[in-house]
C-alpha positions in Angstrom: 167.7 90.7 216.4 164.6 89.4 214.7 163.0 92.8 214.7 166.0 94.4 213.0 166.0 91.7 210.3 162.3 92.3 209.7 162.9 96.0 209.4 165.6 95.5 206.8 163.5 93.0 204.8 160.6 95.4 204.8 162.8 98.2 203.6 164.1 96.0 200.8 160.6 95.0 199.8 159.4 98.6 199.7 162.5 99.7 197.7 161.9 96.9 195.1 158.2 97.8 194.9 159.0 101.5 194.3 161.5 100.5 191.6 159.0 98.4 189.8 156.3 101.0 190.1 158.6 103.9 189.1 157.9 105.4 185.6 160.2 104.4 182.8 161.0 106.2 179.5 159.5 104.0 176.8 161.5 103.1 173.8 160.2 103.5 170.2 159.4 99.9 169.7 157.6 99.4 173.0 155.6 102.5 172.4 154.4 101.3 169.0 153.7 97.8 170.3 151.7 98.9 173.4 150.1 102.2 172.3 146.8 100.5 171.4 146.6 98.5 174.6 145.1 100.4 177.5 147.1 100.2 180.7 145.3 100.3 184.0 147.1 100.4 187.3 144.9 98.9 189.9 147.8 98.2 192.4 147.1 100.1 195.6 149.8 102.5 196.6 152.3 101.2 199.1 153.0 102.9 202.3 156.6 103.8 202.9 157.8 105.0 206.3 158.6 108.7 206.2 161.9 108.1 207.8 163.2 106.3 204.7 161.7 108.7 202.1 164.5 110.4 200.2 164.1 113.3 197.8 164.4 110.9 195.0 161.5 108.9 196.3 159.4 112.0 196.6 160.4 113.2 193.1 159.4 109.8 191.7 156.1 109.8 193.5 155.2 113.2 192.1 156.2 112.1 188.6 154.0 109.0 188.9 151.0 111.0 190.1 151.5 113.5 187.2 151.7 110.6 184.7 148.6 108.9 186.1 146.7 112.2 185.7 147.9 112.8 182.2 147.3 109.2 180.9 143.9 109.0 179.0 141.4 106.5 180.1 139.2 104.5 177.7 136.1 103.5 179.5 134.1 102.8 176.3 136.5 100.0 175.2 135.2 97.7 177.9 131.6 98.8 177.7 131.6 98.3 173.9 132.2 94.6 174.3 129.0 94.0 176.3 126.5 91.2 175.1 123.9 93.8 174.3 126.2 95.7 172.0 127.3 92.5 170.3 123.7 91.3 169.9 122.8 94.6 168.2 125.7 94.3 165.8 124.6 90.7 165.0 121.0 91.8 164.2 122.3 94.6 162.0 124.6 92.2 160.1 121.7 89.8 159.6 119.5 92.6 158.2 122.2 93.7 155.8 122.7 90.1 154.7 118.9 89.7 153.9 118.9 92.9 152.0 121.9 91.8 150.0 120.3 88.5 149.2 117.1 90.3 147.9 119.3 92.6 145.8 121.1 89.6 144.4 117.8 87.9 143.5 116.6 91.0 141.7 119.9 91.2 139.8 119.6 87.6 138.8 116.1 88.2 137.4 117.3 91.2 135.4 120.2 89.1 134.2 117.8 86.4 132.9 115.7 89.0 131.1 118.7 90.5 129.5 120.0 87.0 128.5 116.6 86.3 126.9 116.6 89.6 125.1 120.1 89.0 123.9 119.1 85.5 122.6 116.1 87.0 120.7 118.3 89.7 119.3 120.9 87.1 118.1 118.1 85.0 116.5 116.8 88.1 114.7 120.3 89.1 113.6 121.0 85.5 112.4 117.7 85.5 110.4 118.6 88.9 108.9 122.1 87.7 108.0 120.6 84.7 106.2 118.3 87.0 104.3 121.2 89.3 103.4 123.3 86.4 102.3 120.4 85.2 100.1 120.1 88.7 98.5 123.9 88.7 97.9 123.8 85.3 96.2 120.9 86.5 94.1 122.9 89.6 93.2 126.0 87.6 92.3 124.0 85.3 90.2 122.4 88.1 88.3 125.8 89.7 87.8 127.3 86.5 86.5 124.3 86.1 84.1 124.8 89.7 82.9 128.5 89.1 82.3 127.7 86.0 80.4 125.2 87.8 78.3 127.8 90.5 77.6 130.4 88.0 76.6 127.9 86.3 74.3 126.8 89.6 72.7 130.3 91.0 72.0 131.1 88.9 68.8 127.7 90.0 67.3 128.4 93.7 67.5 132.2 93.9 67.6 134.2 92.3 64.7 137.9 91.8 65.3 138.7 92.2 61.5 137.1 95.7 61.4 137.6 97.5 64.6 136.9 100.9 63.1 133.3 99.8 62.4 132.7 98.3 65.8 129.4 99.0 67.4 129.3 100.1 71.1 127.8 97.6 73.5 124.4 98.7 74.5 122.2 97.9 77.4 119.1 95.7 77.1 116.8 98.6 77.4 118.6 100.5 74.5 118.4 97.4 72.3 114.7 96.9 72.9 114.0 100.6 72.3 116.2 100.7 69.1 114.5 97.6 67.8 111.0 98.9 68.4 111.8 102.2 66.8 113.3 100.6 63.7 110.1 98.6 63.1 107.8 101.6 63.2 107.9 102.1 59.4 107.2 98.4 58.7 110.7 97.6 57.4 112.8 95.3 59.5 116.3 96.5 60.4 119.3 94.4 59.4 122.4 93.9 61.4 124.4 96.0 59.0 122.1 99.0 59.4 122.2 98.5 63.1 125.9 98.7 63.2 126.1 101.8 61.1 123.5 103.7 63.2 124.7 106.1 65.8 123.9 105.8 69.5 120.5 106.8 71.0 120.4 110.4 72.0 117.7 112.6 73.5 115.5 114.5 71.1 117.0 117.8 72.1 120.5 116.8 71.2 121.7 116.5 67.6 122.2 112.8 66.6 125.2 111.6 64.7 125.1 111.1 61.0 123.9 107.7 59.8 127.2 106.8 58.3 129.4 108.0 61.1 131.2 105.6 63.2 132.2 105.9 66.8 135.9 106.1 67.6 135.9 106.2 71.4 135.3 103.1 73.6 131.7 102.7 74.8 132.3 100.0 77.4 131.2 102.0 80.4 127.6 102.1 79.1 126.9 98.5 80.1 128.2 98.6 83.7 126.1 101.8 84.3 122.9 100.1 83.0 123.7 96.9 84.9 124.2 98.8 88.1 120.8 100.5 87.6 119.2 97.1 87.1 120.9 95.8 90.2 119.7 98.7 92.3 116.2 98.3 91.0 116.3 94.5 91.8 117.7 95.2 95.2 115.0 97.6 96.0 112.4 95.0 94.9 114.1 92.5 97.2 114.1 94.9 100.1 110.5 95.7 99.6 109.6 92.0 99.9 112.0 91.2 102.7 111.2 94.0 105.0 109.4 93.2 108.3 108.3 96.7 109.5 104.9 96.6 111.2 102.8 99.7 111.6 100.8 98.0 114.4 101.9 96.1 117.4 100.4 93.0 118.9 99.2 95.1 121.9 97.3 97.4 119.6 95.6 94.5 117.9 94.5 93.1 121.2 93.2 96.4 122.4 91.1 96.8 119.2 89.7 93.4 119.6 88.8 94.1 123.2 87.0 97.3 122.0 85.0 95.2 119.4 84.0 92.7 122.1 82.8 95.5 124.4 80.7 97.0 121.5 79.2 93.6 120.9 78.2 93.2 124.5 76.8 96.7 124.7 74.6 96.1 121.6 73.3 92.8 122.9 72.5 94.1 126.3 70.7 97.3 125.1 68.7 95.4 122.4 67.6 92.7 124.9 66.7 95.2 127.6 64.0 97.0 125.7 62.3 93.8 124.4 59.5 91.7 126.0 59.1 88.0 125.4 56.1 85.7 125.4 56.8 82.2 124.1 53.1 81.2 124.2 52.1 83.7 121.6 50.3 82.0 118.8 51.7 84.4 116.2 55.2 82.9 116.9 54.0 79.3 116.4 51.9 79.6 113.3 54.3 81.7 111.3 56.1 80.1 108.4 58.8 82.7 108.7 59.5 81.4 112.2 60.3 78.0 110.8 62.7 79.6 108.3 64.3 81.6 111.0 64.7 78.5 113.1 66.5 76.7 110.3 68.8 79.7 109.6 69.7 80.1 113.2 70.4 76.4 113.5 72.8 76.5 110.6 74.6 79.6 112.0 74.8 78.9 115.8 73.9 75.2 116.0 70.7 73.3 116.7 71.2 73.1 120.5 71.1 76.9 121.0 68.2 77.3 118.5 66.2 74.6 120.3 66.9 76.3 123.7 65.9 79.7 122.5 62.6 78.5 121.0 61.7 76.1 123.9 62.4 78.3 127.0 60.4 81.2 128.5 62.5 84.3 128.5 60.0 86.7 129.9 61.6 86.7 133.4 65.3 86.4 132.5 66.3 87.1 128.9 70.0 86.3 129.6 70.0 83.5 127.0 68.7 85.8 124.3 71.5 88.3 125.1 74.1 85.5 124.9 72.6 84.3 121.6 72.8 87.9 120.3 76.5 88.1 121.3 77.1 84.7 119.6 75.4 85.7 116.4 77.3 89.0 116.1 80.6 87.4 117.0 80.2 84.6 114.5 79.1 87.0 111.8 82.2 89.2 112.3 84.5 86.1 112.5 83.2 84.8 109.2 83.7 88.1 107.6 87.2 88.6 108.9 88.2 85.1 107.7 87.9 86.2 104.1 91.0 87.4 102.2 89.4 90.7 101.2 86.3 91.8 103.1 83.4 92.6 100.7 85.1 90.9 97.6 83.0 88.4 95.6 83.1 85.0 97.2 84.5 83.1 94.2 87.4 85.5 93.6 88.1 85.7 97.3 88.3 81.9 97.6 90.9 81.9 94.8 93.0 84.5 96.5 92.7 82.7 99.8 94.0 79.5 98.3 96.9 81.3 96.6 97.9 83.0 99.9 97.6 79.7 101.9 99.9 78.0 99.4 102.3 80.9 99.4 102.5 81.1 103.2 103.8 77.6 103.2 106.1 77.8 100.2 107.7 81.2 100.7 109.3 83.0 103.7 107.0 85.0 106.0 108.0 88.4 104.7 107.4 87.4 101.1 103.9 86.0 101.6 103.0 88.9 103.9 104.2 91.5 101.4 102.2 89.8 98.6 99.1 89.8 100.8 99.5 93.5 101.6 100.2 94.5 98.0 97.3 92.5 96.7 94.8 93.8 99.3 96.0 97.4 98.7 95.6 97.1 94.9 92.2 95.6 95.2 91.0 98.6 97.2 92.7 100.9 94.7 90.7 99.3 91.9 87.5 99.4 93.9 87.5 102.6 96.0 84.0 102.0 97.5 84.7 98.4 98.6 85.1 99.4 102.2 81.7 101.1 102.3 80.1 98.2 100.6 81.7 95.7 103.1 80.6 97.8 106.1 77.0 98.0 104.8 76.9 94.3 104.0 78.3 93.3 107.4 75.8 95.6 109.2 72.8 94.2 107.2 74.0 90.6 108.0 74.1 91.5 111.7 70.6 93.0 111.6 69.2 90.0 109.7 70.7 87.5 112.1 69.6 89.4 115.2 66.0 89.6 113.8 65.9 85.8 113.4 67.0 85.4 117.0 64.3 87.7 118.3 61.7 86.0 116.3 62.4 82.4 117.5 62.9 83.7 121.1 59.3 84.9 121.3 59.9 88.7 121.2 56.4 90.3 121.1 57.5 93.9 121.1 58.1 94.1 117.4 54.9 92.3 116.5 52.8 94.5 118.8 54.2 97.6 117.2 53.6 96.1 113.8 50.0 95.2 114.7 49.3 98.6 116.0 50.8 100.2 112.9 48.5 98.0 110.8 45.4 99.0 112.8 46.2 102.7 112.6 47.6 103.2 109.1 48.4 100.2 106.9 51.7 100.7 105.1 52.0 100.5 101.3 53.6 97.2 100.3 55.2 98.8 97.3 57.0 101.5 99.2 60.6 100.8 100.4 61.4 100.5 104.1 63.4 103.7 104.1 60.6 105.8 102.5 58.6 106.2 105.7 58.8 109.5 107.5 60.5 110.0 110.8 57.1 110.3 112.5 56.2 106.7 111.6 59.3 105.3 113.2 58.7 104.3 116.8 60.7 106.1 119.5 62.5 104.5 122.4 59.7 105.3 124.8 57.1 103.7 122.6 59.4 100.8 121.9 59.9 100.1 125.6 56.3 100.8 126.7 54.8 98.4 124.0 56.4 95.5 125.9 53.7 95.7 128.5 50.7 95.8 126.2 49.4 92.9 124.0 47.0 93.8 121.3 44.1 91.3 121.2 42.4 92.9 118.2 45.4 92.3 115.9 44.7 90.0 113.0 46.0 86.5 113.1 46.6 86.5 109.4 49.4 89.0 109.5 51.9 88.6 106.7 54.9 87.0 108.3 57.3 88.4 105.7 56.2 91.9 106.3 56.4 91.4 110.1 60.0 90.3 109.8 60.8 93.2 107.5 59.2 95.5 110.0 61.3 93.9 112.7 64.5 94.5 110.8 63.5 98.1 110.0 62.9 98.7 113.7 66.3 97.3 114.6 67.9 99.4 111.9 66.2 102.6 113.1 67.0 102.1 116.8 70.4 100.4 116.7 71.6 101.2 113.1 74.3 103.6 114.2 75.6 101.3 116.8 75.7 98.3 114.4 77.3 100.4 111.6 80.0 101.6 114.0 80.7 98.0 115.0 80.9 96.9 111.4 83.2 99.8 110.6 85.5 98.8 113.4 85.6 95.2 112.0 86.4 96.5 108.5 89.3 98.7 109.8 90.7 95.8 111.7 90.6 93.6 108.6 92.5 96.2 106.6 95.1 96.5 109.4 95.7 92.8 109.7 96.0 92.4 105.9 98.2 95.5 105.1 99.9 96.9 108.2 101.5 93.8 109.7 104.1 91.9 107.8 106.2 90.0 110.4 103.4 87.6 111.2 99.7 86.8 110.4 96.9 87.5 112.9 93.6 85.6 112.6 90.4 86.3 114.6 89.2 83.2 116.3 85.7 82.1 117.1 84.6 78.6 118.3 82.2 76.7 116.2 79.3 74.9 117.8 80.6 71.6 116.5 83.9 71.8 118.4 84.3 70.2 121.8 85.2 72.4 124.8 89.0 72.6 125.3 90.2 74.8 128.2 93.6 75.2 126.5 92.2 77.2 123.5 89.0 78.7 125.0 87.5 80.1 128.2 84.2 79.2 129.8 82.4 82.5 130.5 80.5 81.1 133.5 83.2 78.9 134.9 83.0 80.3 138.4 79.2 79.6 138.5 79.4 76.1 137.1 79.6 73.2 139.5 82.6 70.9 139.1 81.4 67.6 137.6 82.6 64.4 139.0 84.3 61.8 136.8 82.0 59.2 135.4 79.0 61.5 135.2 79.1 61.6 131.4 76.5 59.3 129.9 77.1 57.3 126.7 80.3 59.2 126.1 78.5 62.5 125.6 78.3 65.4 128.0 75.7 67.9 126.8 76.6 70.3 129.6 80.1 70.7 128.2 79.1 71.3 124.6 79.7 74.8 123.2 76.6 76.8 122.6 78.0 80.1 121.3 81.1 82.3 121.3 80.5 85.5 123.2 83.9 87.2 122.8 86.4 86.9 119.9 90.0 85.7 120.3 93.1 86.2 118.2 95.8 83.8 117.0 99.3 84.6 115.7 100.7 82.4 112.9 104.3 82.7 111.7 106.3 80.6 109.3 109.8 80.0 110.6 112.8 79.6 108.2 113.9 81.2 105.1 113.6 78.5 102.4 112.1 79.7 99.2 110.5 76.5 98.1 109.2 73.5 99.9 109.4 70.1 98.3 107.5 67.0 99.2 110.2 65.7 101.5 111.0 69.0 103.2 109.6 70.0 106.6 108.7 73.5 107.6 107.9 75.0 111.1 104.7 76.9 111.6 104.5 78.7 114.9 100.9 79.3 116.2 100.3 81.3 119.4 96.9 82.0 120.9 97.3 85.6 122.1 93.7 85.9 123.3 91.4 83.0 124.0 87.8 83.3 122.9 85.1 83.1 125.5 82.3 80.6 125.1 79.0 79.6 126.7 78.5 75.9 127.5 75.4 73.9 128.0 75.9 74.0 131.7 74.5 77.6 131.7 71.1 76.0 131.9 71.9 74.5 135.3 73.0 77.9 136.5 69.8 79.5 135.3 67.5 76.8 136.8 68.9 77.2 140.3 
């Protein structure tokens, strides 16, 4: 009884299991809902006794096997969710995020640059609009004055009682021309004869009879003449208000760098071929040495002159080279500070004062245009002024360099001069340039004479002739180089005065009386100078920080901001000064570097 019940229960269990595992036809909504979910059938197949298998069971089993074989498997779905795969995806996402952040930073920088450019452009447009408004106001004012003059002149030449004898209104130019022509014969012209006269006509056209009167209206003559005057006035305003520059700031800086390089090359080459002996008696007993010492002290300062005359430069002539750079730099800076290079000093001072006052009282384009026109017309009146300025600057450089060689104890020039006296004494009446090329020393003799000292030379050598010979030797050996340097400085002066109108560039050199300031100058030997501790300055003076000489020129840009035409006593103006290139200087601490 129990076995029969167990058999029926087992049969019921198998039948229910087959029903649940039998394939069903999916509906539309279930197919859509479950098509993305993979279905895996891990249930082991049940064993059914063969005695109870019906054809329906066999058919269902075959269909189930066929469906299992046709159902696609997705093994990558489970493998794609592994920790290694997720870690790789996370690293890739982090890399993309970092790259995106860097791109955002670059775009932010570009945005800032564009905003700054936009701001500058807006300021420029605002300034231009103010200038245009000022020109418009001036034009309206002139138009109102012209209309007022026309209304005032109508009753004089147009009588309401006699309209047939009315005189046409004429322009100011026609009235001046007519008045001057009527006074040629010495008889003044009355108003009656002026009314009866016909209008001015060219000589090729027949003029109207003296008694003829004009019948047509002549009112268009005045507007035409006024429009011509307005156009001429506007052209004049545009000429003064333009800010077009032929040179940029980068070109000015490059030219100044080239001049500094030429100065360094000249100083190095001139010092290299010289020999020095500070104990030479000819240096101490010469009255010309005293004068050279005084001149050098006034040019470069007493500190540098005392160092040059008191130290021995036979082993290391670096101080002589720096002094040469300083003297050439200061000579060029003083020349470029003039309003017109080569112009007489008194007239140049007057022009400089006028320009200084105008640069404060007038807008920047107006003062710059006046400076350019004045400078250009001065050179038009004096065509050879450039050549004269170049020659004068070159001679000044030679004279200053000869004084430095003399007080530094340079024996090369004196040895050559003594040997020339012992061989063939020159005629004192002859000019320095009248000697033949054979008498001029060559580079080989100039360098070889540094090792020889003539003991048979006379101690009573004329110091003036010796200095003159020294200058002639410098001129013969380095004349081309010095003239090229002076010509570059002259061209730079003309460019700064005539080709740049939007601002004013000034060449800067530090005077020996100015204290050292790292914000406006650069120490040439800063990396070799030890850092001084606080409290090491004695009596409030630090001789090691004093400026000895300027070795490289700097440049400063000065611009007047605003568009006011006149400045009163109670009005403020804004002057923008920017140091584009700091000058390089040599301090007293260079002695500590050389004494190590």
